[in-house]
Backbone bond lengths (Angstrom), bond angles and torsions (degrees), N, CA, C in turn:
res aa  C-N    CA-C-N  psi(-1)  N-CA   C-N-CA  omega(-1)  CA-C   N-CA-C  phi
1 M - - - 1.455 - - 1.537 109.75 -
2 K 1.324 116.88 127.91 1.451 121.02 176.40 1.522 109.59 -95.17
3 I 1.329 116.18 129.23 1.454 122.58 -179.89 1.520 108.72 -119.97
4 K 1.326 116.68 127.56 1.455 119.96 175.56 1.519 109.37 -84.02
5 V 1.317 115.84 124.52 1.461 121.68 179.79 1.527 108.42 -119.13
6 Y 1.321 116.10 122.81 1.459 120.96 174.26 1.534 108.54 -89.72
7 V 1.304 116.81 147.44 1.464 121.73 179.08 1.525 108.73 -124.04
8 A 1.323 116.02 129.23 1.468 120.91 178.17 1.523 108.74 -138.54
9 S 1.315 115.61 150.99 1.465 121.34 177.89 1.524 109.50 -105.51
10 A 1.317 115.75 127.34 1.465 121.45 175.95 1.524 109.55 -97.41
11 F 1.315 115.95 154.89 1.467 123.14 177.03 1.529 112.06 64.17
12 C 1.327 116.61 36.69 1.465 121.04 176.87 1.536 110.07 -79.96
13 K 1.316 114.68 162.35 1.458 121.50 171.29 1.519 107.66 -134.03
14 N 1.331 115.91 120.14 1.469 121.56 -177.49 1.531 111.34 55.24
15 N 1.329 115.40 40.53 1.468 122.45 179.29 1.527 113.28 61.94
16 K 1.309 117.00 25.93 1.456 121.62 178.43 1.525 110.27 -128.03
17 G 1.340 114.88 150.26 1.458 119.64 177.00 1.517 112.08 71.90
18 G 1.315 115.20 -151.29 1.456 120.94 179.80 1.518 113.28 90.99
19 N 1.315 115.69 176.61 1.463 123.11 178.40 1.523 108.99 -108.48
20 K 1.312 116.26 121.57 1.462 120.27 -179.85 1.518 111.27 -83.35
21 A 1.313 115.38 142.73 1.465 121.60 175.45 1.522 108.92 -143.22
22 G 1.310 115.66 149.11 1.450 120.91 175.30 1.521 110.52 -90.09
23 V 1.318 116.52 151.06 1.469 122.22 -179.77 1.525 108.56 -135.48
24 V 1.334 115.91 126.72 1.465 122.30 177.99 1.525 108.16 -119.76
25 L 1.330 116.57 132.46 1.464 121.53 -176.61 1.526 111.72 -108.39
26 D 1.338 114.89 137.19 1.467 123.01 166.37 1.530 114.48 54.05
27 K 1.321 116.47 49.83 1.466 120.97 175.38 1.535 108.89 -122.87
28 E 1.328 115.38 66.88 1.466 121.04 -175.83 1.518 112.81 -68.30
29 S 1.315 116.93 -20.34 1.464 119.76 -176.22 1.530 112.91 -80.36
30 L 1.315 118.41 -10.07 1.457 120.83 -178.21 1.530 111.10 -67.37
31 T 1.317 116.70 138.47 1.458 121.35 176.40 1.528 109.46 -84.74
32 A 1.324 115.63 167.28 1.463 120.49 177.97 1.528 110.85 -60.19
33 E 1.334 116.63 -40.72 1.463 119.74 179.76 1.517 111.59 -64.67
34 Q 1.316 117.03 -38.31 1.459 120.64 178.07 1.529 110.80 -65.93
35 K 1.325 116.41 -38.91 1.466 120.51 179.33 1.526 110.71 -65.53
36 K 1.315 117.42 -39.69 1.468 120.62 177.07 1.523 110.95 -65.55
37 K 1.316 116.56 -39.43 1.468 120.07 179.30 1.526 111.34 -66.44
38 I 1.328 116.73 -38.97 1.465 120.58 177.37 1.521 109.86 -63.99
39 S 1.329 116.43 -42.04 1.462 120.91 177.71 1.518 111.19 -61.40
40 A 1.333 116.65 -43.68 1.465 121.02 179.34 1.527 110.93 -64.83
41 R 1.317 116.24 -39.80 1.467 121.04 -178.62 1.534 110.16 -66.55
42 L 1.326 115.96 -37.77 1.458 119.79 -178.22 1.525 110.90 -71.01
43 G 1.327 116.69 -38.11 1.457 119.86 174.36 1.513 115.94 89.98
44 F 1.330 119.18 7.69 1.453 121.61 175.93 1.525 109.69 -97.36
45 A 1.329 115.81 168.08 1.463 119.33 -178.25 1.528 112.01 -62.56
46 E 1.337 116.57 -43.54 1.463 120.27 179.06 1.512 112.34 -136.67
47 I 1.315 113.00 159.73 1.459 120.96 171.88 1.525 106.76 -135.95
48 A 1.333 116.16 139.16 1.462 121.75 -178.39 1.522 109.97 -104.51
49 F 1.327 115.65 134.26 1.464 121.84 177.60 1.528 107.53 -112.89
50 I 1.325 116.23 114.54 1.463 122.14 -175.51 1.524 109.72 -103.17
51 T 1.331 115.27 125.82 1.463 120.69 177.40 1.530 109.35 -136.03
52 K 1.312 116.36 179.28 1.456 121.25 177.65 1.521 110.43 -70.48
53 S 1.323 115.39 153.31 1.460 121.16 177.14 1.520 109.57 -129.82
54 E 1.328 115.50 144.57 1.464 120.38 176.69 1.522 112.14 -88.63
55 I 1.338 117.07 -10.45 1.470 120.49 -175.80 1.524 112.74 -124.10
56 A 1.325 117.74 -0.02 1.468 121.68 179.52 1.527 108.46 -151.35
57 D 1.323 116.32 -176.51 1.468 119.53 179.11 1.521 111.48 -73.03
58 Y 1.335 115.99 -39.06 1.462 121.36 178.42 1.526 109.52 -142.42
59 K 1.324 115.34 154.50 1.459 121.46 169.27 1.527 106.95 -109.14
60 I 1.332 116.33 131.71 1.465 120.29 178.79 1.520 109.21 -124.70
61 Q 1.319 115.38 127.04 1.461 122.19 172.98 1.519 108.37 -111.76
62 Y 1.318 115.19 142.91 1.462 121.08 -175.71 1.522 109.60 -118.75
63 Y 1.317 115.53 127.94 1.466 119.54 -177.58 1.526 111.25 -126.58
64 T 1.327 115.32 139.14 1.447 123.22 164.81 1.527 106.09 -101.16
65 P 1.328 118.27 174.53 1.468 118.56 176.56 1.526 113.38 -62.20
66 K 1.350 117.81 -17.02 1.460 120.26 -176.14 1.521 113.95 -102.62
67 S 1.343 117.36 -30.84 1.472 117.60 -174.99 1.523 111.07 -167.21
68 E 1.324 114.22 173.26 1.460 120.68 170.07 1.520 108.47 -83.69
69 V 1.338 116.82 138.72 1.463 121.26 176.12 1.526 108.28 -115.87
70 D 1.323 115.85 158.28 1.462 120.57 -171.94 1.524 113.67 -67.67
71 L 1.332 116.54 -37.79 1.462 119.64 -173.09 1.524 109.34 -159.64
72 C 1.314 116.53 149.09 1.466 121.30 175.14 1.520 108.17 -144.85
73 G 1.324 115.73 118.14 1.458 120.11 -176.48 1.513 113.70 -64.31
74 H 1.342 117.26 -52.64 1.464 118.15 -175.05 1.525 111.78 -69.27
75 A 1.340 117.91 -29.12 1.461 119.58 176.68 1.535 111.26 -71.41
76 T 1.334 116.71 -29.63 1.466 120.32 175.51 1.523 110.54 -68.39
77 I 1.336 115.99 -45.80 1.467 119.85 177.63 1.532 109.82 -61.76
78 A 1.328 116.57 -42.84 1.466 120.46 177.99 1.525 111.15 -61.47
79 S 1.337 116.91 -38.97 1.463 120.95 -179.71 1.522 111.77 -60.10
80 F 1.327 116.15 -45.82 1.462 118.89 -178.39 1.529 112.06 -77.80
81 T 1.310 117.18 -21.87 1.463 119.96 170.54 1.525 109.56 -64.10
82 V 1.322 116.16 -43.38 1.460 120.88 178.33 1.532 110.84 -67.92
83 L 1.328 116.95 -43.54 1.464 120.16 179.58 1.525 111.22 -60.92
84 K 1.333 116.59 -39.98 1.467 119.57 176.98 1.528 110.88 -66.91
85 Y 1.310 116.71 -41.36 1.466 121.60 -179.80 1.529 111.11 -60.94
86 L 1.330 116.70 -36.23 1.463 121.70 -179.18 1.529 112.39 -89.01
87 N 1.337 116.46 3.51 1.469 122.50 -178.78 1.522 112.66 63.35
88 Y 1.345 115.95 31.05 1.460 121.27 175.19 1.527 111.98 -95.73
89 A 1.323 117.50 -4.29 1.460 121.32 -178.93 1.517 109.62 -133.42
90 E 1.328 115.37 138.22 1.457 122.17 179.60 1.530 109.51 -101.66
91 N 1.318 115.69 176.16 1.467 121.01 179.72 1.529 109.65 -83.69
92 K 1.319 115.30 78.52 1.452 121.51 179.51 1.524 109.31 -152.47
93 I 1.305 117.33 -176.18 1.464 122.04 179.00 1.526 109.40 -95.51
94 Y 1.314 116.01 128.65 1.460 122.00 -179.99 1.523 110.38 -110.80
95 E 1.328 114.62 154.48 1.466 120.73 171.31 1.522 108.52 -108.51
96 I 1.342 115.67 137.00 1.462 119.87 177.74 1.522 109.59 -121.48
97 E 1.308 114.98 141.58 1.459 122.04 175.60 1.526 108.05 -92.42
98 T 1.334 117.07 121.56 1.458 122.59 178.05 1.524 108.82 -132.75
99 K 1.318 116.80 171.11 1.463 120.12 175.89 1.524 111.64 -70.08
100 S 1.344 117.16 -13.08 1.467 121.36 174.89 1.523 111.94 -91.19
101 G 1.337 116.58 -0.44 1.458 120.08 179.67 1.522 111.58 117.40
102 I 1.335 115.57 -172.94 1.455 121.98 177.50 1.525 108.36 -85.06
103 L 1.326 116.47 121.82 1.456 121.85 -179.11 1.526 109.64 -124.92
104 T 1.324 116.46 160.98 1.461 120.45 -179.86 1.526 110.97 -106.96
105 V 1.329 114.55 149.44 1.460 122.54 173.83 1.524 106.66 -127.61
106 D 1.324 116.36 123.81 1.461 122.10 -173.03 1.527 109.98 -102.35
107 L 1.327 115.84 116.89 1.464 122.11 178.46 1.527 112.05 -111.38
108 T 1.334 117.00 15.60 1.465 119.51 -174.68 1.527 112.61 -68.75
109 D 1.328 117.38 -26.54 1.460 120.81 172.89 1.527 108.03 -85.17
110 L 1.308 117.65 127.76 1.464 121.18 -174.22 1.530 112.69 -65.70
111 K 1.333 117.75 -22.43 1.461 120.85 -174.09 1.523 114.11 -108.24
112 I 1.321 116.57 -10.95 1.467 119.71 -173.77 1.518 110.13 -130.01
113 I 1.327 116.11 139.03 1.462 122.10 171.87 1.523 107.58 -109.43
114 M 1.307 116.63 122.31 1.464 121.86 -179.33 1.524 109.49 -113.70
115 M 1.329 117.14 134.59 1.461 119.93 178.52 1.523 111.21 -122.95
116 E 1.303 114.65 145.70 1.458 121.47 174.64 1.528 109.16 -82.25
117 Q 1.324 116.14 144.06 1.447 120.81 172.21 1.518 109.48 -119.38
118 T 1.305 115.97 165.84 1.457 118.85 -179.00 1.519 110.33 -72.03
119 K 1.317 116.56 160.31 1.463 121.84 178.70 1.529 109.51 -60.32
120 P 1.334 118.37 132.74 1.470 119.92 -176.87 1.523 113.10 -59.68
121 K 1.323 114.83 140.72 1.460 121.89 172.61 1.527 107.72 -117.23
122 F 1.320 116.16 133.27 1.450 121.58 -174.75 1.527 110.11 -107.94
123 Y 1.329 114.38 135.19 1.462 120.06 -176.17 1.536 109.82 -121.92
124 E 1.318 117.83 -137.77 1.455 121.87 -173.34 1.529 112.80 -66.69
125 I 1.341 114.93 147.91 1.457 121.95 168.46 1.519 107.45 -100.50
126 L 1.331 116.32 128.50 1.450 121.46 -175.97 1.529 110.56 -100.30
127 S 1.293 116.34 154.36 1.464 121.10 174.66 1.519 109.57 -87.05
128 V 1.324 115.67 160.12 1.464 120.42 176.99 1.525 110.55 -60.62
129 D 1.320 116.55 -37.42 1.464 120.47 -178.95 1.521 112.43 -60.53
130 E 1.337 117.10 -29.72 1.460 120.16 -177.68 1.526 112.74 -69.22
131 I 1.331 117.13 -23.80 1.464 119.07 -178.89 1.532 111.58 -116.42
132 K 1.325 116.78 16.41 1.467 119.87 -175.68 1.520 113.04 -65.21
133 E 1.327 117.57 -20.91 1.462 120.44 178.33 1.522 112.45 -87.00
134 C 1.346 117.01 -7.81 1.471 120.16 -175.59 1.525 112.54 -80.23
135 F 1.327 116.50 -36.31 1.462 122.78 176.61 1.524 108.21 -170.86
136 D 1.327 117.11 177.78 1.455 122.31 -177.54 1.529 110.41 -61.77
137 I 1.327 116.99 115.65 1.469 120.08 -175.19 1.522 112.08 -73.46
138 D 1.334 118.30 -10.39 1.466 120.09 177.65 1.522 111.97 -65.83
139 C 1.320 117.17 -19.46 1.462 120.18 -179.47 1.534 112.23 -86.30
140 I 1.323 118.15 -6.14 1.461 121.65 -176.85 1.524 110.78 -81.15
141 S 1.311 116.61 130.93 1.458 121.85 176.55 1.527 109.81 -75.78
142 R 1.303 115.77 137.71 1.468 120.76 177.69 1.524 111.96 -95.34
143 D 1.345 116.95 4.48 1.468 120.69 -177.93 1.522 113.00 -81.37
144 M 1.344 116.68 -17.32 1.461 121.35 -178.66 1.521 109.08 -135.19
145 P 1.329 117.04 157.11 1.469 119.16 -178.94 1.525 112.68 -77.43
146 I 1.307 115.29 156.40 1.468 122.21 166.79 1.527 105.03 -88.45
147 E 1.312 116.59 111.56 1.464 119.42 -168.70 1.520 111.75 -135.60
148 I 1.314 115.59 146.29 1.463 121.34 174.82 1.524 108.43 -88.01
149 V 1.326 116.08 123.67 1.462 121.86 -176.52 1.524 108.77 -135.05
150 S 1.311 116.14 146.50 1.465 120.92 178.18 1.517 110.98 -131.16
151 T 1.341 115.93 131.76 1.468 121.69 165.56 1.528 108.57 -119.08
152 G 1.314 114.70 29.95 1.458 122.67 -177.50 1.510 110.37 146.86
153 L 1.341 116.29 -40.19 1.456 123.57 175.00 1.523 108.31 -135.31
154 K 1.322 116.95 143.45 1.460 121.29 -177.38 1.526 110.95 -78.78
155 D 1.339 115.59 125.71 1.454 123.70 177.95 1.532 108.97 -122.81
156 I 1.329 116.16 152.59 1.459 120.67 169.87 1.523 107.03 -93.85
157 L 1.326 117.17 110.20 1.456 121.63 -178.72 1.528 109.38 -87.94
158 V 1.340 115.31 122.66 1.464 121.02 -176.47 1.530 109.30 -121.86
159 P 1.343 118.22 116.41 1.469 120.43 178.67 1.529 111.26 -78.27
160 I 1.333 116.04 132.77 1.458 122.63 -179.98 1.532 108.55 -112.25
161 T 1.329 116.99 146.34 1.464 121.14 -172.04 1.517 113.63 -62.18
162 D 1.349 118.51 -42.17 1.460 120.29 -177.64 1.531 110.53 -154.45
163 K 1.319 115.21 167.44 1.462 121.61 -174.31 1.526 112.13 -65.14
164 E 1.324 117.39 -39.03 1.464 120.35 -179.12 1.525 111.31 -60.43
165 K 1.327 116.49 -44.17 1.464 120.05 179.17 1.522 111.31 -67.97
166 L 1.333 115.92 -34.52 1.458 119.67 178.02 1.526 111.28 -63.98
167 L 1.334 116.37 -41.57 1.462 120.56 -176.68 1.520 112.99 -77.04
168 T 1.323 117.54 -20.35 1.470 120.03 -177.15 1.530 113.09 -107.43
169 M 1.319 117.42 3.00 1.462 119.69 -179.96 1.531 110.60 -64.96
170 R 1.316 115.39 147.69 1.462 120.88 -179.56 1.524 109.42 -115.64
171 P 1.319 117.16 94.44 1.470 120.30 -175.96 1.518 112.99 -71.86
172 N 1.312 114.90 145.79 1.465 122.65 171.65 1.528 106.33 -97.42
173 F 1.322 116.37 100.27 1.456 119.62 -171.41 1.531 112.76 -68.87
174 E 1.303 117.31 -27.72 1.462 119.13 176.77 1.527 110.45 -65.81
175 S 1.334 116.89 -41.30 1.464 120.72 177.97 1.526 111.34 -68.07
176 I 1.347 116.46 -37.49 1.460 120.18 177.33 1.524 110.52 -64.50
177 T 1.320 116.48 -39.40 1.464 120.72 176.71 1.524 110.60 -61.59
178 N 1.326 116.57 -43.56 1.474 120.52 -177.62 1.517 111.99 -64.13
179 I 1.335 117.36 -45.40 1.461 119.06 -178.47 1.527 110.78 -72.61
180 S 1.342 117.25 -29.59 1.465 120.50 176.54 1.523 110.78 -65.84
181 K 1.320 116.46 -40.64 1.464 120.10 177.11 1.523 111.04 -66.53
182 R 1.330 116.17 -38.72 1.464 120.40 -177.70 1.530 111.65 -63.20
183 Y 1.342 116.15 -37.95 1.459 120.43 -176.13 1.531 112.97 -106.54
184 D 1.322 117.68 8.01 1.458 122.84 178.09 1.532 111.26 56.39
185 T 1.336 115.55 48.90 1.464 121.44 176.21 1.532 108.86 -115.44
186 I 1.333 115.73 172.46 1.461 118.76 179.27 1.526 112.36 -98.64
187 G 1.316 117.59 -0.27 1.451 119.26 177.81 1.513 112.15 148.17
188 I 1.316 116.03 -164.11 1.466 123.20 -179.23 1.521 109.52 -109.56
189 H 1.323 115.02 135.60 1.456 122.23 175.60 1.525 106.48 -114.56
190 A 1.333 116.24 97.04 1.460 121.48 -178.29 1.526 109.35 -89.57
191 F 1.335 116.98 137.39 1.465 120.10 -176.57 1.527 110.51 -146.48
192 T 1.316 115.18 162.76 1.456 121.24 174.10 1.520 110.12 -138.51
193 L 1.329 115.98 147.16 1.460 121.83 174.07 1.523 111.26 -98.48
194 D 1.329 116.68 -0.65 1.456 122.01 -177.11 1.528 110.69 -87.25
195 V 1.323 114.96 64.65 1.462 121.53 178.33 1.522 109.17 -138.47
196 K 1.323 116.10 155.62 1.463 120.74 -178.52 1.523 112.80 -100.90
197 E 1.353 115.61 -33.19 1.461 118.71 -170.72 1.529 113.71 -80.06
198 T 1.349 117.47 -23.78 1.467 120.86 -179.06 1.526 109.25 -140.16
199 A 1.327 115.17 176.77 1.461 119.58 178.49 1.521 111.91 -69.23
200 L 1.335 116.37 -36.08 1.461 120.57 176.32 1.509 109.21 -154.92
201 Y 1.334 114.98 165.41 1.463 121.65 176.49 1.512 107.01 -129.49
202 A 1.325 117.01 136.23 1.460 119.24 -172.69 1.518 111.49 -136.74
203 E 1.328 115.01 152.02 1.464 123.94 170.91 1.527 107.12 -128.02
204 T 1.315 116.92 131.05 1.456 121.30 -179.65 1.514 110.05 -102.96
205 L 1.327 115.35 123.04 1.473 121.39 179.50 1.510 107.78 -109.08
206 H 1.336 115.55 79.77 1.462 121.35 -175.36 1.521 110.38 -96.66
207 L 1.318 114.53 132.73 1.467 120.17 176.31 1.516 111.54 -108.49
208 Y 1.322 116.69 -14.25 1.455 122.21 178.93 1.513 112.03 50.75
209 T 1.332 113.84 65.36 1.455 121.40 179.05 1.513 111.34 -76.39
210 K 1.333 117.44 -12.15 1.461 119.72 -177.86 1.529 110.50 -81.91
């Protein structure tokens, strides 16, 4: 079976960088195992499968090589980038059906795609010692907690003192995988508020253990 997969990068700047995701349209007959295999073959963290919905404008399922996940932000942005490119989406607000519920995607701005996420849920607060094997703990800010938070998928949010340390940190991915499995999260979301150009700057260290 030949499957056409579109690839788009979300969160780019000047057409550089960003997070790549695969997008597959109108393949309702695919099984979960086939979707995981397609994701593994493509080699990106997630792939979005867009089909018709009876309760929203579109239904989107998100798959990693290991499983289906409830929601993926960059794959959602990539999905609507592809839909706009193919002239399947207009400049309006859409509703999408996801495993996290019905969410909105706003295309009214010609240059920006905005998506709604679920209300944050807060879980365990971790100690610095628990993640000391993941990277140099000297870069961790003590002004905010290390906390597990979900707006669709559970992440370990780690505050970093400044942008330079965030960009030069050397993560130990094996340790990140271990702590992600222990707390049933998808990885570490390291961020800093010590920036001038935006409210915060973040790096996502996802291992997708699910």
